[in-house]
Structure formats: structure tokens, C-alpha cells
MIKE-230133 format. One record per residue: residue number from 1; residue in one letter; x, y, z of N, C-alpha, C in turn. Coordinates in nm, 3 decimals. Layout:
N
<NUM A <X Y Z> <X Y Z> <X Y Z>>
...
// end
This chain:
109
<1 M <0.066 1.851 3.261> <0.014 1.729 3.200> <-0.138 1.710 3.175>>
<2 S <-0.210 1.796 3.264> <-0.353 1.781 3.239> <-0.396 1.835 3.082>>
<3 E <-0.329 1.905 3.027> <-0.367 1.945 2.886> <-0.338 1.829 2.810>>
<4 L <-0.234 1.758 2.816> <-0.205 1.618 2.735> <-0.303 1.522 2.767>>
<5 N <-0.344 1.524 2.898> <-0.438 1.416 2.935> <-0.569 1.439 2.845>>
<6 A <-0.608 1.564 2.868> <-0.738 1.602 2.793> <-0.730 1.577 2.644>>
<7 I <-0.602 1.615 2.576> <-0.588 1.573 2.426> <-0.612 1.442 2.413>>
<8 V <-0.545 1.350 2.494> <-0.550 1.195 2.473> <-0.689 1.151 2.483>>
<9 D <-0.758 1.202 2.587> <-0.901 1.165 2.612> <-0.984 1.198 2.488>>
<10 E <-0.954 1.315 2.439> <-1.039 1.363 2.329> <-1.017 1.269 2.212>>
<11 L <-0.882 1.243 2.183> <-0.850 1.162 2.085> <-0.901 1.017 2.090>>
<12 G <-0.907 0.968 2.208> <-0.940 0.828 2.234> <-0.829 0.734 2.213>>
<13 T <-0.830 0.628 2.282> <-0.718 0.526 2.278> <-0.720 0.454 2.134>>
<14 D <-0.842 0.448 2.055> <-0.850 0.406 1.942> <-0.738 0.467 1.840>>
<15 F <-0.728 0.611 1.850> <-0.637 0.667 1.769> <-0.500 0.624 1.783>>
<16 F <-0.439 0.595 1.906> <-0.318 0.559 1.933> <-0.296 0.410 1.902>>
<17 K <-0.387 0.343 1.930> <-0.397 0.197 1.905> <-0.389 0.181 1.758>>
<18 A <-0.464 0.245 1.679> <-0.458 0.244 1.534> <-0.322 0.256 1.478>>
<19 L <-0.234 0.353 1.537> <-0.112 0.380 1.496> <-0.006 0.296 1.547>>
<20 S <-0.033 0.208 1.623> <0.065 0.109 1.685> <0.099 -0.010 1.628>>
<21 D <0.044 -0.044 1.502> <0.053 -0.174 1.445> <0.141 -0.155 1.313>>
<22 P <0.240 -0.218 1.303> <0.310 -0.197 1.175> <0.236 -0.225 1.043>>
<23 S <0.159 -0.322 1.047> <0.077 -0.339 0.923> <-0.025 -0.222 0.883>>
<24 R <-0.088 -0.168 1.010> <-0.167 -0.052 0.984> <-0.086 0.076 0.933>>
<25 I <0.027 0.082 0.978> <0.131 0.188 0.940> <0.149 0.166 0.781>>
<26 Q <0.174 0.052 0.741> <0.200 0.015 0.607> <0.073 0.054 0.526>>
<27 V <-0.043 0.020 0.588> <-0.165 0.067 0.491> <-0.171 0.222 0.489>>
<28 L <-0.140 0.264 0.607> <-0.154 0.429 0.616> <-0.041 0.486 0.522>>
<29 L <0.068 0.446 0.504> <0.153 0.493 0.411> <0.134 0.470 0.267>>
<30 R <0.066 0.368 0.255> <0.011 0.339 0.111> <-0.093 0.451 0.062>>
<31 L <-0.183 0.454 0.149> <-0.287 0.578 0.124> <-0.224 0.708 0.137>>
<32 A <-0.134 0.738 0.216> <-0.059 0.862 0.216> <0.005 0.895 0.087>>
<33 S <0.052 0.791 0.014> <0.119 0.806 -0.106> <0.059 0.820 -0.226>>
<34 S <-0.094 0.802 -0.214> <-0.169 0.790 -0.321> <-0.239 0.927 -0.347>>
<35 P <-0.246 0.980 -0.469> <-0.312 1.110 -0.485> <-0.470 1.098 -0.486>>
<36 N <-0.514 0.972 -0.511> <-0.660 0.935 -0.500> <-0.684 0.838 -0.391>>
<37 P <-0.811 0.837 -0.359> <-0.867 0.732 -0.275> <-0.855 0.601 -0.330>>
<38 C <-0.849 0.500 -0.232> <-0.806 0.372 -0.273> <-0.909 0.253 -0.236>>
<39 T <-0.936 0.159 -0.295> <-1.018 0.049 -0.262> <-0.936 -0.044 -0.156>>
<40 V <-0.996 -0.133 -0.106> <-0.936 -0.240 -0.025> <-0.826 -0.310 -0.116>>
<41 S <-0.871 -0.357 -0.234> <-0.793 -0.426 -0.317> <-0.667 -0.369 -0.367>>
<42 Q <-0.688 -0.222 -0.389> <-0.569 -0.148 -0.421> <-0.470 -0.123 -0.317>>
<43 V <-0.527 -0.120 -0.195> <-0.435 -0.108 -0.102> <-0.354 -0.231 -0.053>>
<44 A <-0.431 -0.357 -0.077> <-0.375 -0.488 -0.035> <-0.260 -0.519 -0.135>>
<45 E <-0.270 -0.459 -0.257> <-0.158 -0.483 -0.355> <-0.025 -0.457 -0.304>>
<46 D <-0.015 -0.360 -0.238> <0.136 -0.319 -0.171> <0.149 -0.356 -0.029>>
<47 C <0.048 -0.449 0.027> <0.070 -0.495 0.153> <0.117 -0.643 0.163>>
<48 T <0.185 -0.675 0.281> <0.231 -0.806 0.301> <0.118 -0.881 0.363>>
<49 V <0.016 -0.836 0.391> <-0.094 -0.899 0.458> <-0.224 -0.944 0.374>>
<50 D <-0.293 -1.038 0.395> <-0.408 -1.079 0.326> <-0.527 -0.975 0.307>>
<51 L <-0.597 -0.974 0.201> <-0.708 -0.859 0.172> <-0.797 -0.853 0.298>>
<52 S <-0.836 -0.970 0.356> <-0.910 -0.957 0.467> <-0.860 -0.888 0.594>>
<53 V <-0.729 -0.906 0.611> <-0.671 -0.828 0.717> <-0.665 -0.674 0.675>>
<54 V <-0.630 -0.642 0.557> <-0.627 -0.516 0.518> <-0.745 -0.447 0.532>>
<55 S <-0.860 -0.511 0.493> <-0.995 -0.471 0.528> <-1.011 -0.432 0.682>>
<56 R <-0.976 -0.515 0.760> <-0.996 -0.491 0.915> <-0.920 -0.380 0.960>>
<57 H <-0.792 -0.379 0.904> <-0.706 -0.257 0.941> <-0.776 -0.145 0.875>>
<58 L <-0.816 -0.122 0.763> <-0.889 0.001 0.722> <-0.988 0.049 0.802>>
<59 S <-1.071 -0.067 0.853> <-1.206 -0.030 0.945> <-1.135 0.024 1.082>>
<60 Q <-1.029 -0.034 1.133> <-0.983 0.023 1.243> <-0.927 0.167 1.224>>
<61 L <-0.866 0.194 1.127> <-0.823 0.324 1.103> <-0.941 0.438 1.077>>
<62 K <-1.027 0.382 1.012> <-1.145 0.471 0.991> <-1.220 0.495 1.118>>
<63 R <-1.232 0.389 1.216> <-1.291 0.406 1.339> <-1.218 0.498 1.424>>
<64 A <-1.091 0.506 1.405> <-1.012 0.603 1.472> <-1.003 0.735 1.430>>
<65 G <-1.070 0.763 1.317> <-1.077 0.900 1.251> <-0.954 0.925 1.165>>
<66 I <-0.882 0.819 1.145> <-0.744 0.871 1.071> <-0.774 0.852 0.918>>
<67 L <-0.891 0.764 0.871> <-0.940 0.755 0.738> <-1.071 0.790 0.730>>
<68 S <-1.115 0.837 0.590> <-1.257 0.858 0.574> <-1.277 0.746 0.463>>
<69 A <-1.410 0.708 0.450> <-1.455 0.629 0.337> <-1.574 0.677 0.278>>
<70 E <-1.570 0.657 0.137> <-1.680 0.683 0.060> <-1.724 0.554 -0.021>>
<71 K <-1.846 0.530 -0.021> <-1.906 0.419 -0.095> <-1.930 0.458 -0.218>>
<72 Q <-1.894 0.383 -0.334> <-1.931 0.420 -0.467> <-1.960 0.296 -0.535>>
<73 G <-2.100 0.275 -0.545> <-2.142 0.144 -0.593> <-2.117 0.027 -0.510>>
<74 R <-2.049 -0.082 -0.546> <-2.012 -0.181 -0.466> <-1.861 -0.160 -0.392>>
<75 E <-1.799 -0.055 -0.441> <-1.666 -0.037 -0.373> <-1.668 0.076 -0.272>>
<76 V <-1.577 0.058 -0.171> <-1.542 0.158 -0.085> <-1.403 0.201 -0.096>>
<77 Y <-1.417 0.347 -0.104> <-1.268 0.423 -0.129> <-1.228 0.484 0.000>>
<78 Y <-1.109 0.456 0.030> <-1.053 0.512 0.164> <-0.947 0.626 0.132>>
<79 R <-0.950 0.716 0.225> <-0.857 0.843 0.190> <-0.806 0.870 0.330>>
<80 L <-0.688 0.914 0.341> <-0.616 0.960 0.471> <-0.681 1.099 0.507>>
<81 N <-0.724 1.119 0.627> <-0.770 1.245 0.677> <-0.640 1.325 0.723>>
<82 T <-0.572 1.364 0.632> <-0.430 1.415 0.672> <-0.462 1.541 0.743>>
<83 V <-0.545 1.624 0.747> <-0.567 1.758 0.817> <-0.595 1.711 0.979>>
<84 S <-0.674 1.623 0.989> <-0.720 1.577 1.119> <-0.608 1.509 1.193>>
<85 V <-0.529 1.426 1.114> <-0.420 1.342 1.169> <-0.310 1.446 1.222>>
<86 V <-0.276 1.537 1.118> <-0.174 1.630 1.145> <-0.214 1.715 1.267>>
<87 K <-0.332 1.758 1.264> <-0.383 1.841 1.381> <-0.375 1.776 1.513>>
<88 A <-0.416 1.640 1.528> <-0.402 1.554 1.642> <-0.263 1.543 1.702>>
<89 L <-0.183 1.507 1.603> <-0.041 1.501 1.639> <0.033 1.617 1.680>>
<90 R <-0.005 1.731 1.623> <0.048 1.860 1.654> <0.001 1.895 1.784>>
<91 Q <-0.128 1.880 1.829> <-0.173 1.911 1.957> <-0.094 1.829 2.055>>
<92 C <-0.074 1.706 2.030> <-0.002 1.627 2.132> <0.158 1.679 2.157>>
<93 A <0.208 1.711 2.025> <0.342 1.751 2.036> <0.347 1.891 2.113>>
<94 D <0.264 1.986 2.082> <0.256 2.117 2.150> <0.240 2.104 2.300>>
<95 A <0.142 2.013 2.331> <0.108 1.991 2.470> <0.251 1.931 2.562>>
<96 L <0.307 1.827 2.486> <0.428 1.784 2.527> <0.538 1.884 2.551>>
<97 E <0.543 1.961 2.455> <0.659 2.078 2.456> <0.628 2.179 2.577>>
<98 R <0.485 2.211 2.596> <0.452 2.313 2.703> <0.482 2.240 2.844>>
<99 C <0.438 2.108 2.851> <0.459 2.034 2.967> <0.612 2.009 3.000>>
<100 C <0.682 1.963 2.907> <0.802 1.905 2.908> <0.916 1.978 2.824>>
<101 P <0.936 2.098 2.834> <1.031 2.175 2.737> <1.166 2.092 2.718>>
<102 V <1.207 2.103 2.589> <1.330 2.025 2.571> <1.449 2.128 2.601>>
<103 T <1.485 2.109 2.738> <1.601 2.199 2.794> <1.711 2.114 2.857>>
<104 G <1.712 2.000 2.812> <1.813 1.906 2.877> <1.763 1.837 3.016>>
<105 V <1.641 1.869 3.059> <1.590 1.822 3.172> <1.541 1.675 3.150>>
<106 T <1.584 1.576 3.230> <1.528 1.432 3.196> <1.401 1.405 3.259>>
<107 S <1.330 1.497 3.364> <1.211 1.436 3.384> <1.111 1.529 3.331>>
<108 C <0.996 1.470 3.342> <0.870 1.546 3.292> <0.763 1.580 3.398>>
<109 C <0.699 1.691 3.386> <0.612 1.731 3.477> <0.639 1.691 3.619>>
// end
């Protein structure tokens, strides 16, 4: 379990908190489905929350390392950090499998 603890400590609670909100997941899915970086207003077009809320969600996802942002003129373009998100989730999954192999055992560590 210490390996999993180390991974969680390294990622920080912001990473998991950012992934825990349905609206942020909606923002994440919008960016994941776009071949190009998107502005706040482009993301907000497909979301059920206000533009200001989308902006806050984007900031939180960026702070957690899930998104990157690049300012071009007056616009900020957001992009999913696919490689780092996949790496983080894979590290967690691998640590869980090493700690708690899927063998029908109901308890872990």
C-alpha cells in the first residue's frame, strides 16, 4: 500500500478532487473530444453550466495538471494533458494491482 500512498502523495489531492465533479468531467470530455485546444467560450458551448463556472473548472483542472493552457492574444486555449493523465491513472492502477491482485480476494493489503 505504501507504493499507492507515494503515488497519491505525488499526484496530490487536487488531481483526484478535480476528477470528482460531474461538471469538470463534462469539461474534460469536451476537451478530450476536440482535436484542437479550446477557449473557455468554446468549452462552455457544450456545458450545462455558466461560462464563469466553466472558467473556474478549467482553472482547477489546470492546477491539477490535467490540462495545459496557452495564452494567444486575449484568449486562453486549453488542452487535455492526455499523456500525463494516462500515466497518472496507469500508475494508480498498476499499484493497486500489485497491492491487491484480482484473485477473488475481498480484502486489500
